[in-house]
N, C-alpha and C positions, 0 to 999 in steps of 0.2 A: 292451856296455853297454846297459842298458835305455833306451828312448826316454822322454823327459820332455816335457811341454807347457810352454809359456811361463808358464802360470799356476802350475804346480808350481815352476818356477824362481823366479818372482816371490815366492811364499810363503816360500821359503827365504831370499831376499835381502832381505826387507822390513825386517829389523832390522840389516842390515849397513851399516857406514859406511866404515871404513878398509880399504884394500886396498894391495897392491903393484902399481904400474903398471910394466910392462916394455916398453921401446922398444928400438930398435936404431939404432946410429950408422952412418955411412957405411962402416965396416969390418965391419959385421954383428956388432959386439960388443953384447951385451945390457946394458941399464942399468935398474936397478930403483930405485924410490923409493916411500915411503908417500904415499898420496893419500886425500883424503876426498871422498866423493860428496855431502857436505853434509847428512848426517843420514839419517833414515828416509825412504825414497822408495818409490814404487810403481814397480817395475821393469817396463819395457815392451820390453826388448831394447836400450835405449840407456842409457849411463852418462854423467854429466856432471861435469866437474871444472873449477874456476876455476884460472887460471894467469896468468903474465905471458908475453906473446908473445915476449920475448927470452930465454926459458929454453931450456936444452938439450933438454928433452923436447919442447917445441913445435917446435924446429928439426928434431929427429929424426923427429917425426911428419909434418912437411911433406915430408921426403925419403923416408920409408918409412912408409906408413900402417898397417903391421901393429902391433897393440898387444895385449898380454895383461894381464888383471887377475886377481890372485890374492887371494882372501879366505879367512880362517880364523877360526873362533870357538873359544871356550874349550871347548865341548862337542863338538869334533872334527868340525865341518862344514867341508869344504873346497870351494871353488868356483873354477873357472877359466873366465874369459870370454876367448875369442879373437875378435878383430874388427878393424875398421878405425877409425882415428882421423881426426878432422876438426877443424880449428880454426875456431871461430865467434866473430865479432866484432860481430854484430848486437846493438844496444842493447836491443831488445825481448826478445830471447832471454836476454840477460844479466839483465835485470830479472825475467823470469819465473823464472829459476833461483836468484836471489839469496836468501840467508838471512842474518839479522843477524850471526851469529857470524863471518862472513867479514870484518867490519870490521877485525879484528886484522891481516889480511894485505893488505887492500885498503882503506886508510883513507878514500878518497874514494868508496867504493861502486862502482857500475858506471861512474862517471866517472873512476876511477883510471886515469891514463895507462898504456897498454900492457896493460890487462886483456883477457883473452879466456877463452873456454870451450874445453875439449877434450871433444868428443863421441866416445864409443867405441860404435860400432854392432856388436853381437855377431853373429858368424856361427855360433858354436858356444859353448854353455855346458855345462860338465860339473860334476857335484857328487858328493861322496862324504860320507856321514854314517853312521858306525857300520856297520850291516849293509846300508845302502841306497846305491845309486848311480844316476845317471841322466844323460842327455845330451839337450840341446835343440839342434836345428839349424835355423837360420833359412831 
């Protein structure tokens, strides 16, 4: 697979929002669920997702930091991010990443009890788009 720069990956990811987040439980069984990275963002190797700290995905990430993110677009762009997950509860970081549309899931904003962020730091990102493909390694 051809090497790609982080800039190339960021250009491909700039209009992506929803992905499938894949975590593993204590029996190494994979669990996937749709997640939003809160709109159009400038990708820098880290993806951020709001969650509740008592969710299964947070529990799984705390026990096994390996996380995969799978994106797909209508025009056949596929992106796989492989990385490590970390749970962030810092209020300043929550405020920095907050967007208004999150109110529907977190009614008290960043003061919602149990709110946290899942940060996924990519160690490898691969993409396939029609005739092109590439891989970025951190």
